[in-house]
ChimeraX commands (.cxc) that place a marker at each C-alpha (Angstrom):
marker #1 position 0.00,-0.02,0.05 radius 0.5
marker #1 position 2.73,2.53,0.86 radius 0.5
marker #1 position 4.70,1.58,-2.19 radius 0.5
marker #1 position 1.93,3.20,-4.33 radius 0.5
marker #1 position 2.38,6.42,-2.36 radius 0.5
marker #1 position 6.10,6.51,-3.26 radius 0.5
marker #1 position 5.20,6.21,-7.00 radius 0.5
marker #1 position 2.64,8.91,-6.53 radius 0.5
marker #1 position 5.18,11.23,-4.92 radius 0.5
marker #1 position 7.57,10.37,-7.78 radius 0.5
marker #1 position 4.98,11.41,-10.36 radius 0.5
marker #1 position 4.14,14.44,-8.69 radius 0.5
marker #1 position 7.68,15.54,-8.63 radius 0.5
marker #1 position 8.09,14.71,-12.35 radius 0.5
marker #1 position 4.83,16.69,-13.06 radius 0.5
marker #1 position 6.29,19.75,-11.14 radius 0.5
marker #1 position 9.50,19.44,-13.13 radius 0.5
marker #1 position 7.66,19.14,-16.43 radius 0.5
marker #1 position 5.52,22.19,-15.59 radius 0.5
marker #1 position 8.70,24.21,-15.15 radius 0.5
marker #1 position 10.23,23.02,-18.24 radius 0.5
marker #1 position 6.85,23.89,-20.05 radius 0.5
marker #1 position 7.12,27.53,-18.87 radius 0.5
marker #1 position 10.81,27.57,-20.28 radius 0.5
marker #1 position 9.60,25.92,-23.55 radius 0.5
marker #1 position 6.78,28.69,-23.98 radius 0.5
marker #1 position 9.38,31.40,-23.47 radius 0.5
marker #1 position 11.85,29.91,-25.83 radius 0.5
marker #1 position 9.11,29.39,-28.66 radius 0.5
marker #1 position 8.37,33.17,-28.32 radius 0.5
marker #1 position 12.00,33.82,-29.33 radius 0.5
marker #1 position 12.43,31.12,-31.93 radius 0.5
marker #1 position 11.85,31.99,-35.52 radius 0.5
marker #1 position 10.76,29.85,-38.57 radius 0.5
marker #1 position 10.16,30.87,-42.09 radius 0.5
marker #1 position 7.92,29.73,-44.69 radius 0.5
marker #1 position 7.99,30.34,-48.47 radius 0.5
marker #1 position 5.85,30.00,-51.54 radius 0.5
marker #1 position 6.23,30.65,-55.27 radius 0.5
marker #1 position 9.84,29.46,-55.06 radius 0.5
marker #1 position 10.79,32.22,-52.57 radius 0.5
marker #1 position 8.56,35.06,-54.12 radius 0.5
marker #1 position 6.85,35.27,-50.73 radius 0.5
marker #1 position 8.62,34.55,-47.34 radius 0.5
marker #1 position 6.77,34.78,-43.91 radius 0.5
marker #1 position 8.66,34.64,-40.58 radius 0.5
marker #1 position 6.75,33.43,-37.64 radius 0.5
marker #1 position 7.59,32.73,-33.90 radius 0.5
marker #1 position 7.56,29.28,-32.41 radius 0.5
marker #1 position 4.03,30.31,-30.88 radius 0.5
marker #1 position 2.58,31.18,-34.33 radius 0.5
marker #1 position 2.78,34.79,-34.31 radius 0.5
marker #1 position 3.66,36.34,-37.68 radius 0.5
marker #1 position 6.70,38.52,-37.28 radius 0.5
marker #1 position 7.29,39.57,-41.05 radius 0.5
marker #1 position 6.24,39.16,-44.45 radius 0.5
marker #1 position 8.50,39.77,-47.54 radius 0.5
marker #1 position 7.07,39.84,-51.13 radius 0.5
marker #1 position 9.45,39.95,-54.09 radius 0.5
marker #1 position 9.10,43.44,-55.77 radius 0.5
marker #1 position 8.61,41.68,-59.08 radius 0.5
marker #1 position 5.07,40.72,-58.03 radius 0.5
marker #1 position 4.24,44.40,-57.55 radius 0.5
marker #1 position 5.80,45.34,-60.83 radius 0.5
marker #1 position 3.59,42.67,-62.52 radius 0.5
marker #1 position 0.61,43.90,-60.58 radius 0.5
marker #1 position -0.52,40.44,-59.98 radius 0.5
marker #1 position -2.75,40.79,-57.02 radius 0.5
marker #1 position -4.31,37.32,-57.56 radius 0.5
marker #1 position -0.96,35.64,-57.41 radius 0.5
marker #1 position 0.08,37.59,-54.13 radius 0.5
marker #1 position -3.37,36.59,-52.72 radius 0.5
marker #1 position -2.56,32.85,-53.51 radius 0.5
marker #1 position 1.25,32.88,-52.43 radius 0.5
marker #1 position 0.63,34.77,-49.19 radius 0.5
marker #1 position -1.60,32.18,-47.31 radius 0.5
marker #1 position 0.64,29.42,-48.64 radius 0.5
marker #1 position 3.72,31.05,-47.10 radius 0.5
marker #1 position 2.03,31.63,-43.88 radius 0.5
marker #1 position 0.72,28.08,-43.58 radius 0.5
marker #1 position 4.23,26.70,-44.35 radius 0.5
marker #1 position 5.72,28.94,-41.56 radius 0.5
marker #1 position 2.89,27.79,-39.20 radius 0.5
marker #1 position 3.46,24.04,-39.93 radius 0.5
marker #1 position 7.15,24.56,-39.31 radius 0.5
marker #1 position 6.60,26.14,-36.09 radius 0.5
marker #1 position 4.21,23.51,-35.00 radius 0.5
marker #1 position 6.90,20.74,-35.99 radius 0.5
marker #1 position 9.57,22.73,-34.00 radius 0.5
marker #1 position 7.16,22.95,-30.97 radius 0.5
marker #1 position 6.43,19.27,-31.17 radius 0.5
marker #1 position 10.05,18.42,-31.29 radius 0.5
marker #1 position 10.74,20.68,-28.20 radius 0.5
marker #1 position 7.84,19.12,-26.38 radius 0.5
marker #1 position 9.16,15.63,-27.32 radius 0.5
marker #1 position 12.47,16.66,-25.60 radius 0.5
marker #1 position 10.72,17.82,-22.51 radius 0.5
marker #1 position 8.32,14.83,-21.95 radius 0.5
marker #1 position 11.04,12.33,-22.90 radius 0.5
marker #1 position 8.58,10.63,-25.33 radius 0.5
marker #1 position 6.16,9.73,-22.53 radius 0.5
marker #1 position 3.07,8.24,-24.45 radius 0.5
marker #1 position 0.24,10.63,-24.44 radius 0.5
marker #1 position 1.71,13.45,-22.31 radius 0.5
marker #1 position 2.62,15.55,-25.38 radius 0.5
marker #1 position -0.93,15.30,-26.77 radius 0.5
marker #1 position -2.33,16.02,-23.36 radius 0.5
marker #1 position -0.15,19.14,-23.05 radius 0.5
marker #1 position -1.02,20.40,-26.59 radius 0.5
marker #1 position -4.73,20.01,-25.61 radius 0.5
marker #1 position -4.20,22.30,-22.74 radius 0.5
marker #1 position -2.40,24.90,-24.83 radius 0.5
marker #1 position 1.15,24.13,-23.59 radius 0.5
marker #1 position 2.41,23.02,-27.03 radius 0.5
marker #1 position 1.53,26.06,-29.00 radius 0.5
marker #1 position -1.46,27.29,-31.09 radius 0.5
marker #1 position -3.78,25.15,-33.22 radius 0.5
marker link #1:1,2 radius 0.2
marker link #1:2,3 radius 0.2
marker link #1:3,4 radius 0.2
marker link #1:4,5 radius 0.2
marker link #1:5,6 radius 0.2
marker link #1:6,7 radius 0.2
marker link #1:7,8 radius 0.2
marker link #1:8,9 radius 0.2
marker link #1:9,10 radius 0.2
marker link #1:10,11 radius 0.2
marker link #1:11,12 radius 0.2
marker link #1:12,13 radius 0.2
marker link #1:13,14 radius 0.2
marker link #1:14,15 radius 0.2
marker link #1:15,16 radius 0.2
marker link #1:16,17 radius 0.2
marker link #1:17,18 radius 0.2
marker link #1:18,19 radius 0.2
marker link #1:19,20 radius 0.2
marker link #1:20,21 radius 0.2
marker link #1:21,22 radius 0.2
marker link #1:22,23 radius 0.2
marker link #1:23,24 radius 0.2
marker link #1:24,25 radius 0.2
marker link #1:25,26 radius 0.2
marker link #1:26,27 radius 0.2
marker link #1:27,28 radius 0.2
marker link #1:28,29 radius 0.2
marker link #1:29,30 radius 0.2
marker link #1:30,31 radius 0.2
marker link #1:31,32 radius 0.2
marker link #1:32,33 radius 0.2
marker link #1:33,34 radius 0.2
marker link #1:34,35 radius 0.2
marker link #1:35,36 radius 0.2
marker link #1:36,37 radius 0.2
marker link #1:37,38 radius 0.2
marker link #1:38,39 radius 0.2
marker link #1:39,40 radius 0.2
marker link #1:40,41 radius 0.2
marker link #1:41,42 radius 0.2
marker link #1:42,43 radius 0.2
marker link #1:43,44 radius 0.2
marker link #1:44,45 radius 0.2
marker link #1:45,46 radius 0.2
marker link #1:46,47 radius 0.2
marker link #1:47,48 radius 0.2
marker link #1:48,49 radius 0.2
marker link #1:49,50 radius 0.2
marker link #1:50,51 radius 0.2
marker link #1:51,52 radius 0.2
marker link #1:52,53 radius 0.2
marker link #1:53,54 radius 0.2
marker link #1:54,55 radius 0.2
marker link #1:55,56 radius 0.2
marker link #1:56,57 radius 0.2
marker link #1:57,58 radius 0.2
marker link #1:58,59 radius 0.2
marker link #1:59,60 radius 0.2
marker link #1:60,61 radius 0.2
marker link #1:61,62 radius 0.2
marker link #1:62,63 radius 0.2
marker link #1:63,64 radius 0.2
marker link #1:64,65 radius 0.2
marker link #1:65,66 radius 0.2
marker link #1:66,67 radius 0.2
marker link #1:67,68 radius 0.2
marker link #1:68,69 radius 0.2
marker link #1:69,70 radius 0.2
marker link #1:70,71 radius 0.2
marker link #1:71,72 radius 0.2
marker link #1:72,73 radius 0.2
marker link #1:73,74 radius 0.2
marker link #1:74,75 radius 0.2
marker link #1:75,76 radius 0.2
marker link #1:76,77 radius 0.2
marker link #1:77,78 radius 0.2
marker link #1:78,79 radius 0.2
marker link #1:79,80 radius 0.2
marker link #1:80,81 radius 0.2
marker link #1:81,82 radius 0.2
marker link #1:82,83 radius 0.2
marker link #1:83,84 radius 0.2
marker link #1:84,85 radius 0.2
marker link #1:85,86 radius 0.2
marker link #1:86,87 radius 0.2
marker link #1:87,88 radius 0.2
marker link #1:88,89 radius 0.2
marker link #1:89,90 radius 0.2
marker link #1:90,91 radius 0.2
marker link #1:91,92 radius 0.2
marker link #1:92,93 radius 0.2
marker link #1:93,94 radius 0.2
marker link #1:94,95 radius 0.2
marker link #1:95,96 radius 0.2
marker link #1:96,97 radius 0.2
marker link #1:97,98 radius 0.2
marker link #1:98,99 radius 0.2
marker link #1:99,100 radius 0.2
marker link #1:100,101 radius 0.2
marker link #1:101,102 radius 0.2
marker link #1:102,103 radius 0.2
marker link #1:103,104 radius 0.2
marker link #1:104,105 radius 0.2
marker link #1:105,106 radius 0.2
marker link #1:106,107 radius 0.2
marker link #1:107,108 radius 0.2
marker link #1:108,109 radius 0.2
marker link #1:109,110 radius 0.2
marker link #1:110,111 radius 0.2
marker link #1:111,112 radius 0.2
marker link #1:112,113 radius 0.2
marker link #1:113,114 radius 0.2
marker link #1:114,115 radius 0.2
marker link #1:115,116 radius 0.2
marker link #1:116,117 radius 0.2
view
């Protein structure tokens, strides 16, 4: 009976440690940057690891061509590329923290610790 209490104490200690690491991860993801591109680099979007769009660069040739439709197609594609890369970076960092504990990463993502959906 008391053996179970020792396991519970150990699990509580691990949970506290993971919580601290999750806070560190959240701060790190705010500073991390990923970039997404579309149109062979005609549009580049830089985002933080938390999914915040930091900057957008559009090749001047698109403006010279006055191709609004192409810009409207390329911009969401570049944004989505950056956001996917950010989620992948976040998932890899979360995997490091949880040590690959089955289900823990999914649970943390559901509660918002793993980034934006």
